C-alpha positions as CSV (number, residue, x, y, z in Angstrom):
1,X,167.0,182.4,-79.6
2,X,163.9,183.7,-79.7
3,X,160.7,180.7,-81.3
4,X,157.2,182.6,-82.1
5,X,154.3,179.7,-81.2
6,X,151.9,182.3,-82.6
7,X,151.2,185.8,-82.3
8,X,150.1,185.7,-78.5
9,X,153.5,183.2,-77.5
10,X,157.7,183.9,-77.3
11,X,159.5,181.8,-76.0
12,X,163.3,183.0,-74.6
13,X,164.9,179.2,-74.9
14,X,168.2,181.7,-73.7
15,X,165.8,183.4,-71.0
16,X,164.6,179.6,-70.1
17,X,167.9,178.3,-69.6
18,X,169.2,181.4,-67.4
19,X,166.3,182.5,-65.3
20,X,165.6,178.8,-64.9
21,X,161.5,179.9,-65.3
22,X,159.2,181.5,-68.1
23,X,155.7,182.2,-68.5
24,X,154.9,181.7,-71.6
25,X,151.4,183.4,-72.7
26,X,148.6,182.1,-74.7
27,X,149.8,178.8,-75.5
28,X,146.8,176.7,-74.9
29,X,143.2,177.5,-76.7
30,X,140.1,177.8,-74.7
31,X,138.4,174.3,-75.8
32,X,142.0,172.8,-74.9
33,X,141.3,174.9,-71.2
34,X,137.7,174.4,-71.3
35,X,137.6,170.6,-71.6
36,X,140.3,169.4,-69.2
37,X,138.9,172.4,-66.1
38,X,135.0,170.7,-66.9
39,X,136.1,167.0,-66.0
40,X,138.7,168.3,-63.1
41,X,135.6,170.5,-61.6
42,X,133.5,167.4,-62.4
43,X,135.6,165.2,-59.4
44,X,135.7,168.5,-56.7
45,X,132.7,167.4,-55.6
46,X,133.0,163.8,-55.3
47,X,136.8,163.9,-53.5
48,X,135.3,167.1,-51.2
49,X,132.3,164.9,-50.1
50,X,134.3,161.5,-49.3
51,X,136.7,163.9,-46.9
52,X,133.6,165.1,-45.2
53,X,132.1,162.4,-44.4
54,X,136.0,161.1,-42.6
55,X,136.3,163.6,-40.9
56,X,132.6,164.6,-39.5
57,X,132.5,167.9,-41.3
58,X,128.2,167.6,-42.3
59,X,128.2,170.9,-44.6
60,X,131.0,170.3,-47.2
61,X,130.8,174.2,-47.2
62,X,132.7,173.9,-43.8
63,X,135.4,172.1,-45.2
64,X,138.3,174.9,-45.0
65,X,137.2,175.7,-41.8
66,X,137.9,172.2,-40.6
67,X,141.6,172.6,-42.3
68,X,142.8,174.4,-40.3
69,X,142.7,172.0,-37.5
70,X,143.5,169.1,-38.9
71,X,146.7,170.3,-40.3
72,X,148.5,171.7,-37.0
73,X,149.4,167.6,-37.1
74,X,149.8,166.8,-40.6
75,X,146.5,165.2,-41.0
76,X,147.4,162.1,-38.7
77,X,145.0,159.3,-38.4
78,X,143.5,160.2,-41.9
79,X,143.1,158.4,-44.9
80,X,145.9,159.2,-48.2
81,X,142.8,160.0,-50.1
82,X,141.6,162.9,-47.3
83,X,144.6,163.8,-46.7
84,X,145.0,164.4,-50.0
85,X,141.8,166.6,-50.9
86,X,142.9,167.8,-47.7
87,X,145.8,169.7,-48.8
88,X,144.6,170.2,-52.2
89,X,145.4,167.1,-54.2
90,X,142.9,165.7,-57.2
91,X,142.7,161.6,-56.4
92,X,145.5,159.7,-58.1
93,X,142.6,158.1,-60.5
94,X,141.8,161.9,-61.6
95,X,145.6,162.0,-62.1
96,X,145.9,158.9,-64.2
97,X,142.1,159.9,-66.5
98,X,143.4,160.4,-70.1
99,X,141.4,163.3,-70.4
100,X,144.6,165.3,-69.2
101,X,146.0,164.4,-72.0
102,X,144.8,167.0,-74.2
103,X,147.4,169.0,-72.6
104,X,150.7,167.6,-74.0
105,X,148.6,166.9,-77.1
106,X,148.5,170.9,-77.6
107,X,150.8,171.4,-80.7
108,X,151.5,174.6,-79.8
109,X,152.4,173.1,-76.6
110,X,154.4,170.3,-78.1
111,X,156.4,173.0,-80.4
112,X,157.3,175.1,-77.6
113,X,158.5,172.0,-75.4
114,X,160.7,170.3,-78.6
115,X,162.2,173.8,-79.0
116,X,163.1,173.8,-75.1
117,X,164.5,170.3,-75.0
118,X,165.9,170.2,-78.1
119,X,164.2,167.3,-79.5
120,X,161.5,166.0,-81.5
121,X,160.6,162.7,-79.4
122,X,158.8,164.1,-76.0
123,X,157.9,162.0,-72.8
124,X,155.7,163.0,-69.7
125,X,155.9,161.5,-66.3
126,X,152.8,159.5,-64.8
127,X,151.2,160.7,-63.8
128,X,151.0,164.5,-63.4
129,X,150.1,166.0,-60.1
130,X,146.4,167.8,-60.3
131,X,145.5,171.0,-57.8
132,X,142.2,171.9,-56.7
133,X,142.8,174.8,-53.1
134,X,139.6,176.0,-52.7
135,X,138.4,179.2,-51.4
136,X,140.4,180.5,-48.5
137,X,142.0,177.6,-47.8
138,X,145.2,179.1,-47.3
139,X,147.0,175.6,-45.5
140,X,147.3,174.3,-49.4
141,X,150.3,176.7,-50.4
142,X,153.4,174.0,-50.6
143,X,156.3,175.6,-49.0
144,X,159.3,176.6,-51.2
145,X,161.1,173.6,-52.6
146,X,163.3,172.3,-56.0
147,X,161.5,170.2,-58.2
148,X,164.8,168.0,-58.3
149,X,164.8,167.0,-54.8
150,X,161.4,165.5,-54.8
151,X,161.7,163.5,-58.5
152,X,164.8,161.5,-58.5
153,X,163.7,159.2,-60.5
154,X,164.2,161.2,-64.1
155,X,167.7,162.2,-65.1
156,X,166.5,165.1,-66.1
157,X,163.2,167.1,-67.3
158,X,161.0,170.8,-67.3
159,X,158.1,171.2,-65.1
160,X,155.2,172.7,-66.2
161,X,152.6,174.4,-64.5
162,X,149.0,175.1,-66.4
163,X,146.5,176.8,-64.3
164,X,142.5,176.5,-65.7
165,X,141.5,179.5,-63.9
166,X,142.9,183.2,-63.6
167,X,145.4,183.6,-61.5
168,X,145.8,187.0,-59.6
169,X,146.9,187.8,-56.2
170,X,144.2,186.8,-54.2
171,X,144.0,183.3,-56.3
172,X,147.6,182.9,-55.7
173,X,149.2,180.2,-58.3
174,X,153.1,179.9,-57.9
175,X,155.8,182.5,-56.7
176,X,159.5,181.8,-58.3
177,X,162.7,183.2,-56.3
178,X,164.4,184.4,-59.4
179,X,168.7,183.6,-58.8
180,X,167.7,180.2,-57.3
181,X,168.1,178.3,-60.2
182,X,171.7,177.0,-60.3
183,X,172.8,174.0,-60.2
184,X,173.1,173.5,-56.8
185,X,170.4,171.3,-54.4
186,X,169.2,173.5,-51.8
187,X,167.5,170.9,-49.3
188,X,164.4,171.1,-47.6
189,X,163.7,170.5,-43.9
190,X,162.8,167.3,-42.7
191,X,160.2,168.1,-40.7
192,X,156.8,168.5,-41.4
193,X,155.2,171.8,-41.5
194,X,151.2,171.1,-41.6
195,X,150.6,169.0,-44.5
196,X,154.5,169.7,-45.8
197,X,157.9,169.7,-45.8
198,X,159.4,172.6,-44.5
199,X,160.5,175.0,-47.4
200,X,164.0,175.3,-49.2
201,X,166.3,178.3,-48.3
202,X,165.0,181.1,-50.0
203,X,167.5,184.0,-48.7
204,X,169.0,186.5,-51.1
205,X,166.7,185.4,-54.3
206,X,165.0,187.6,-55.5
207,X,160.3,186.7,-55.5
208,X,158.8,187.1,-58.2
209,X,154.6,186.5,-58.4
210,X,153.7,184.5,-61.7
211,X,150.3,186.1,-62.4
212,X,149.0,184.4,-65.5
213,X,145.2,183.9,-67.2
214,X,144.4,180.7,-67.9
215,X,145.8,179.7,-71.2
216,X,149.2,180.6,-70.4
217,X,151.8,178.2,-68.9
218,X,154.8,178.3,-66.5
219,X,157.8,176.5,-67.4
220,X,160.1,175.7,-64.2
221,X,164.0,174.1,-64.4
222,X,164.6,171.3,-62.3
223,X,166.6,173.9,-60.0
224,X,164.7,177.0,-59.5
225,X,163.6,177.4,-56.1
226,X,159.2,178.3,-55.8
227,X,156.4,177.7,-53.7
228,X,153.0,177.9,-54.3
229,X,150.6,180.5,-52.4
230,X,147.2,180.9,-50.8
231,X,144.4,181.0,-52.7
232,X,142.5,184.1,-50.6
233,X,139.9,184.4,-53.1
234,X,136.6,182.8,-53.8
235,X,137.4,181.2,-56.7
236,X,138.4,177.9,-56.4
237,X,141.8,177.4,-58.0
238,X,142.7,174.1,-60.2
239,X,146.3,173.6,-61.7
240,X,148.2,170.7,-63.0
241,X,152.0,170.5,-63.4
242,X,153.4,168.2,-65.7
243,X,156.9,166.7,-65.9
244,X,158.6,166.0,-69.4
245,X,161.4,165.0,-70.5
246,X,163.5,163.6,-74.2
247,X,164.1,160.3,-75.3
248,X,167.8,160.9,-73.6
249,X,166.8,161.1,-70.4
250,X,166.0,158.2,-68.5
251,X,162.8,157.7,-65.4
252,X,162.6,154.6,-63.3
253,X,158.9,155.2,-62.9
254,X,155.7,155.0,-65.3
255,X,156.0,157.7,-68.2
256,X,153.5,158.6,-71.1
257,X,155.3,158.3,-74.3
258,X,154.0,161.0,-76.7
259,X,155.4,159.5,-80.1
260,X,153.3,156.5,-79.1
261,X,151.2,157.4,-77.0
262,X,151.3,155.1,-75.0
263,X,152.6,154.8,-71.0
264,X,155.4,152.4,-70.5
265,X,156.0,151.0,-66.7
266,X,159.7,150.9,-65.3
267,X,160.1,147.0,-65.2
268,X,159.5,147.4,-69.2
269,X,162.3,149.8,-69.6
270,X,164.4,148.4,-67.0
């Protein structure tokens, strides 16, 4: 079964269910992408400045040169806000902003999700995860993992990764491991490797680097093994990953009801 969302976009539900991932081209229009990118870009300078003040970096342009030294011990002794900045995460305040809701409000994305989840009623985990990876920051790549391992509060869900810049070999993005999407958990090890837990095993699976343009989206099942790649370009990589589920599923954390556009707290739905 294939769904043509518009002339640029083709979704194959069967392919997604088989492979555990799929790039869908041209889902988001330029206005949607630019508006969210401008909002996220407006937050970077303040968050970098705050991190620089804590670690004693006099020039924000030199921040990346400090990251390697600080990453060796996982940022021990630093505030969570600074650890988040060094590892490429926007602040919680930024991620809670309704500016990010422009993406789930997209009619084309909504139609795509309704077909993947086979439901008209959609929900989104709150908050989304937004990241900025500074040029040359090779330490902000998240090791191989399955989203199920870190999102046990949801019974089932689909992750949608949205880049707000074009993703090529240099800029990095996401690498998926074709063949790893069976319903088997491949646990990441407990030891820390720089900022992250050491990765899940990937032996025997085909690595696929997802080269994308701003406006494309990457769908990921909760089982597919994937990792983010270092940014070796001269551009800041900006992205957000959203996790969606339907009314038949459950979450023990905050979520956005996409019919009412209202956030529900866990105690409100217990």
